[in-house]
C-alpha positions in Angstrom: 104.0 95.9 78.6 105.5 93.3 81.0 105.5 89.8 79.7 104.7 86.6 81.6 108.4 85.5 81.3 109.6 88.8 82.8 107.2 88.5 85.7 107.9 84.8 86.2 111.6 85.6 86.5 110.9 87.8 89.6 111.1 86.4 93.1 107.9 85.7 94.9 108.7 88.6 97.2 109.0 91.0 94.3 105.8 89.7 92.7 104.0 90.0 96.1 105.2 93.6 96.6 104.1 94.7 93.1 100.7 93.0 93.4 100.1 94.4 96.9 101.1 97.9 95.8 98.7 97.7 92.8 95.8 96.3 94.9 96.3 99.0 97.5 96.2 101.7 94.8 93.1 100.2 93.3 91.6 99.7 96.8 90.9 96.1 95.6 89.7 94.3 98.7 88.7 91.3 96.6 92.3 90.6 95.7 93.3 90.3 99.3 90.3 88.2 100.2 90.9 85.9 97.3 94.6 85.5 98.2 93.8 84.9 101.9 91.7 81.9 100.8 94.9 80.1 99.8 96.8 80.5 103.1 96.6 78.2 106.1 95.3 81.0 108.3 92.6 82.0 105.8 89.8 81.7 108.4 91.4 84.6 110.4 91.3 86.9 107.4 87.6 86.2 106.6 86.4 87.7 109.9 86.4 91.3 108.6 83.3 93.4 108.1 81.5 92.4 104.9 79.9 95.7 104.3 81.3 97.9 101.5 80.3 101.1 103.1 83.8 102.2 104.1 86.1 100.0 102.1 89.3 102.1 102.7 90.0 101.0 106.2 89.3 97.4 105.2 91.9 97.6 102.4 94.4 99.0 104.8 93.7 96.2 107.3 94.2 93.5 104.7 97.3 95.2 103.4 98.8 95.4 106.9 97.9 91.8 107.5 99.9 90.9 104.4 102.9 93.0 105.4 103.0 90.9 108.6 103.4 87.9 106.4 106.5 89.2 104.7 108.6 86.3 105.9 105.8 83.8 105.4 106.7 80.5 103.8 104.1 79.5 101.2 105.2 75.9 101.0 103.4 73.8 98.4 101.0 76.7 97.8 103.8 79.0 96.4 103.2 78.1 92.7 99.5 78.9 93.0 100.2 82.2 94.9 102.8 83.2 92.4 100.4 82.5 89.5 97.8 84.7 91.2 100.3 87.6 91.6 101.3 87.3 88.0 97.7 87.1 86.7 96.8 90.1 88.7 99.7 92.2 87.4 99.2 91.1 83.8 95.5 91.9 83.9 96.3 95.4 85.1 98.2 96.1 81.9 95.3 95.1 79.6 
């Protein structure tokens, strides 16, 4: 089991990659939507189809959106975003 200290020692990029990989495997659209709420361009991410009928393509769309943000500077939101990544990864091990 990975500890908080081990995860906290990782770069934000490493945390993001691990959390995104896990969310994609789980097809966890809620994770991407929640995270998008904390970014300056959150309004753009909210315009997706709210139906859950075919969630696979939605997950891929959100995942692709996040890949486009690879070089994104999180600014003063970075501690909050890092915490979200760490919480998500730790919850997965419970």
